C-alpha positions as CSV (number, residue, x, y, z in Angstrom):
1,M,-36.3,16.5,7.4
2,S,-35.3,16.0,10.9
3,R,-32.3,15.5,12.1
4,K,-31.0,12.7,15.5
5,R,-30.2,15.7,17.2
6,I,-26.4,14.6,19.2
7,S,-25.9,14.8,22.4
8,L,-23.7,17.3,23.5
9,R,-20.8,14.6,24.5
10,Q,-20.2,14.1,20.9
11,E,-20.2,17.2,19.8
12,L,-18.2,18.8,22.1
13,P,-14.7,17.5,20.7
14,L,-16.1,18.6,17.3
15,L,-16.9,22.5,19.0
16,V,-13.3,22.4,20.3
17,W,-12.1,22.5,17.2
18,L,-14.2,24.9,15.6
19,V,-12.9,26.5,17.8
20,I,-9.4,25.6,17.8
21,V,-9.3,26.8,13.6
22,W,-10.8,29.4,14.4
23,G,-8.4,31.5,17.1
24,A,-5.6,29.6,14.5
25,L,-6.9,31.0,11.6
26,W,-7.7,35.2,13.3
27,Q,-3.8,34.5,15.2
28,D,-5.9,35.8,18.2
29,F,-6.9,33.5,20.5
30,S,-8.2,36.2,23.1
31,P,-11.0,35.3,25.7
32,G,-13.9,37.9,23.2
33,N,-12.1,36.4,19.8
34,L,-12.7,32.1,21.5
35,L,-16.3,33.2,22.8
36,F,-17.0,34.9,19.5
37,G,-15.0,32.0,17.6
38,T,-17.6,29.7,20.0
39,L,-21.2,31.0,18.9
40,L,-20.0,30.6,15.4
41,A,-18.9,27.2,15.8
42,V,-22.6,26.0,17.8
43,G,-24.3,27.8,15.4
44,V,-22.4,25.8,12.4
45,A,-23.3,22.4,14.1
46,R,-27.0,24.1,14.4
47,L,-27.5,25.0,11.6
48,F,-26.0,22.9,8.9
49,Y,-25.4,19.2,8.7
50,L,-22.1,17.7,10.2
51,P,-22.2,14.0,10.9
52,P,-21.5,12.9,14.3
53,V,-17.7,12.6,15.2
54,E,-17.6,8.8,16.4
55,L,-15.3,8.7,19.4
56,S,-13.9,5.6,21.3
57,G,-13.2,6.8,24.5
58,R,-9.7,5.5,24.4
59,F,-6.8,7.5,23.3
60,N,-3.1,6.7,24.7
61,I,-0.1,9.7,24.8
62,L,2.2,6.3,25.4
63,H,1.8,6.0,21.8
64,A,0.5,9.0,20.3
65,V,4.1,11.1,21.5
66,P,6.6,8.3,20.3
67,F,3.9,8.6,17.7
68,A,4.5,11.8,16.4
69,L,8.4,11.9,16.6
70,A,8.8,9.0,13.9
71,F,6.4,11.5,12.0
72,V,8.6,14.2,12.3
73,G,11.1,11.6,11.5
74,K,9.9,10.7,8.9
75,V,8.9,14.3,7.1
76,V,12.6,14.9,7.9
77,V,13.5,11.7,5.8
78,A,10.8,12.6,2.9
79,S,12.2,15.4,2.1
80,A,15.7,15.1,2.1
81,Q,14.0,11.8,-0.8
82,V,12.1,15.1,-2.7
83,L,15.2,16.8,-2.6
84,Y,16.6,14.7,-4.1
85,L,14.6,13.2,-6.7
86,A,13.8,17.0,-8.0
87,A,17.1,18.3,-8.6
88,V,19.0,15.0,-9.4
89,R,16.1,13.0,-10.9
90,G,14.2,15.6,-12.9
91,P,11.1,14.6,-14.7
92,K,12.2,11.2,-14.5
93,V,10.7,10.3,-11.7
94,T,7.7,7.6,-11.4
95,N,5.1,8.9,-10.2
96,A,1.6,6.3,-9.3
97,V,-1.8,6.2,-7.7
98,V,-2.0,3.3,-5.8
99,A,-5.3,1.4,-3.8
100,V,-4.7,0.9,-0.4
101,K,-7.6,-0.4,1.8
102,L,-7.4,0.3,5.1
103,R,-8.5,-1.7,8.1
104,S,-11.0,1.2,9.9
105,H,-14.4,2.1,9.3
106,Q,-13.9,5.7,11.7
107,D,-14.4,8.3,9.7
108,L,-11.7,9.5,12.0
109,I,-9.6,7.1,11.7
110,V,-9.0,7.1,8.3
111,T,-9.3,10.6,8.0
112,A,-6.3,10.9,10.3
113,T,-4.6,8.8,8.3
114,G,-5.2,10.8,5.0
115,H,-3.9,13.5,6.1
116,V,-0.2,12.1,7.9
117,I,0.0,11.0,4.9
118,S,-0.2,13.4,3.0
119,L,1.9,15.6,4.7
120,I,4.9,13.3,4.6
121,P,6.5,14.9,1.3
122,G,5.9,12.0,-1.7
123,S,2.0,11.1,-1.7
124,L,-0.9,12.7,-1.5
125,V,-4.1,11.4,-0.4
126,V,-6.5,12.2,-4.2
127,D,-9.2,10.5,-3.1
128,V,-11.0,8.5,-0.7
129,D,-14.5,5.7,-0.9
130,R,-15.4,5.8,3.0
131,S,-18.0,3.0,1.7
132,T,-14.5,0.5,1.8
133,S,-12.4,2.3,3.6
134,T,-9.7,2.7,0.8
135,L,-7.2,6.0,-0.1
136,Y,-5.7,6.6,-2.9
137,L,-2.4,8.3,-2.9
138,H,-0.4,9.9,-5.7
139,A,2.9,8.7,-4.8
140,L,6.1,10.1,-6.2
141,N,8.7,7.5,-7.3
142,I,7.2,3.7,-7.5
143,T,8.7,1.3,-10.2
144,S,7.9,-1.3,-9.4
145,K,4.8,-3.6,-7.4
146,K,7.7,-4.1,-4.6
147,D,6.8,0.1,-4.3
148,V,3.6,-0.4,-4.6
149,E,3.3,-3.2,-1.9
150,G,5.7,-0.3,1.0
151,L,3.8,2.3,0.2
152,R,0.9,0.2,1.2
153,N,2.9,-1.3,4.2
154,E,3.8,2.0,5.1
155,V,-0.2,3.2,4.8
156,R,-1.0,0.9,7.1
157,S,1.6,0.9,9.6
158,I,-0.1,4.5,10.0
159,E,-2.9,4.0,10.4
160,A,-1.5,0.9,13.0
161,G,-0.1,3.4,15.2
162,L,-3.9,5.6,14.9
163,I,-5.5,3.2,15.7
164,R,-3.1,2.5,19.3
165,I,-3.8,5.7,20.0
166,M,-7.7,6.5,18.9
167,G,-9.3,3.6,17.3
168,T,-11.5,1.2,18.6
169,A,-11.4,-1.8,21.1
170,D,-12.0,-4.4,18.3
171,E,-9.4,-2.3,16.2
172,L,-6.6,-2.1,18.2
173,E,-7.6,-6.4,19.0
174,E,-7.4,-7.0,15.2
175,V,-3.6,-4.5,15.5
176,R,-1.9,-6.7,18.0
177,M,-3.0,-9.6,15.9
178,E,-2.3,-8.3,13.3
179,A,1.6,-7.8,14.8
180,G,1.5,-11.3,16.8
181,A,1.1,-12.8,13.5
């Protein structure tokens, strides 16, 4: 089976990311280690089928910085909430698995949204349906339909932030229309 050739422009972000991960795993960013990581990344990309990462061609730093700061704030607040739930409520905490349908069908946005959610204590992505862009989250302290809707709104808010940072023009317009409505 022959696969369609991917342009270097499309493949470059993946290769750069693989080299950064290689350096981070070895905790060595020396030129020799990064060169070896580059050779490995190119080898992996050529030998194994990796779906192309479709990029929108835009990155908005003016939205990225506030998003990162808000993320750190959410991690701090959620850590305190999980500490409280573990220390005070213990095994009485109610959990739920909640499905959240996302706007974006881009693998990059869906994956980034899932990772951001999983990095915030108290929730974890347990499954992803790529065909419908639905994340299934296991979440702590879900006791009512209001809590479920709050979680869905939080996830869609995070997705909207990521779309503002690196989404397509159509997705950005959809987020703007929803915000104006």
